[in-house]
C-alpha positions as CSV (number, residue, x, y, z in Angstrom):
1,M,0.2,0.1,-0.2
2,T,1.1,3.4,-0.8
3,D,2.3,5.6,2.2
4,L,0.5,8.7,2.6
5,V,1.5,11.9,4.4
6,L,-0.9,14.8,5.7
7,H,0.7,17.9,6.3
8,D,-0.7,20.6,8.2
9,M,-4.0,18.9,9.3
10,D,-6.5,21.0,11.1
11,P,-6.3,20.0,15.0
12,T,-10.1,19.3,15.2
13,M,-9.9,16.9,12.5
14,A,-7.0,15.1,13.7
15,D,-9.0,14.9,17.2
16,R,-12.1,13.5,15.5
17,L,-10.0,10.9,13.8
18,Q,-8.4,10.0,17.3
19,R,-11.8,9.8,18.9
20,L,-13.1,7.8,15.9
21,S,-10.2,5.3,16.2
22,R,-10.5,4.8,20.0
23,A,-14.3,4.6,19.9
24,R,-14.0,1.8,16.9
25,G,-11.3,-0.2,18.6
26,W,-9.1,0.7,15.3
27,S,-5.3,1.3,14.6
28,M,-4.9,5.0,13.1
29,H,-4.0,3.1,10.0
30,D,-7.2,1.2,10.0
31,T,-9.3,4.5,10.9
32,L,-7.4,6.5,7.8
33,H,-8.1,3.6,5.7
34,N,-11.8,3.4,6.5
35,V,-12.5,7.3,6.5
36,L,-11.0,7.5,3.2
37,K,-12.7,4.6,1.7
38,Q,-15.8,5.8,3.0
39,G,-15.4,9.3,1.9
40,L,-14.3,8.3,-1.6
41,Y,-17.6,6.1,-2.1
42,A,-19.7,9.3,-0.8
43,C,-17.7,11.8,-3.1
44,E,-18.1,9.3,-6.0
45,S,-21.7,8.8,-5.4
46,G,-22.6,12.5,-4.7
47,A,-23.9,11.5,-1.4
48,D,-21.9,14.6,0.3
49,V,-24.3,16.4,2.6
50,H,-24.4,20.1,2.6
51,F,-26.7,22.4,4.5
52,D,-28.3,25.4,2.8
53,D,-27.7,28.8,4.5
54,R,-31.1,28.5,6.4
55,E,-30.4,25.1,7.7
56,A,-26.8,26.1,8.8
57,I,-28.0,29.2,10.4
58,A,-30.6,27.2,12.5
59,L,-28.1,24.6,13.5
60,Q,-25.7,27.3,14.6
61,A,-28.3,29.0,16.7
62,A,-29.6,25.6,18.1
63,I,-26.0,24.8,19.3
64,A,-25.2,28.2,20.7
65,A,-28.7,27.9,22.7
66,M,-27.4,24.5,24.1
67,E,-23.9,26.0,24.9
68,G,-25.7,28.6,27.0
69,V,-27.4,26.3,29.2
70,N,-26.0,26.2,32.7
71,D,-24.3,23.3,34.2
72,D,-26.8,21.0,35.8
73,Q,-27.2,17.0,36.3
74,G,-29.0,16.6,33.1
75,F,-29.5,18.8,30.1
76,G,-26.6,21.0,30.9
77,L,-24.2,18.3,30.4
78,I,-25.1,17.7,26.6
79,G,-21.9,17.8,24.7
80,R,-19.9,17.9,28.0
81,A,-20.3,14.6,29.5
82,P,-17.3,12.2,29.3
83,D,-17.0,10.0,26.3
84,A,-19.1,6.9,26.4
85,P,-17.1,3.6,26.4
86,P,-16.6,1.7,23.1
87,P,-19.6,-0.6,22.2
88,S,-17.1,-3.5,22.8
89,H,-17.1,-3.0,26.6
90,I,-20.9,-2.7,26.7
91,L,-21.3,-5.9,24.9
92,E,-18.8,-7.6,27.1
93,R,-20.5,-6.6,30.1
94,W,-24.0,-7.6,29.0
95,H,-22.5,-11.1,28.5
96,D,-21.1,-11.3,31.6
97,D,-24.5,-10.9,33.4
């Protein structure tokens, strides 16, 4: 397989790739391979999704409203709670019961 080097990757993109890798239990190599493969299929099929301006503005307003919610034990933790354990741990616990 050809080696690829990505220069000047956006830190947010790198963080998202690392979170995906941990969540799926994949190596970074497998993560990049899967992301490139799925992204290529989406681009070739024209399945890339874009919001129109009205939708994007509504989504930004909704996110801003949720970010402004005071901390509490419920709704205010949306987007601030720790990451959930990977699915494999959930299944292992279920089988142990």
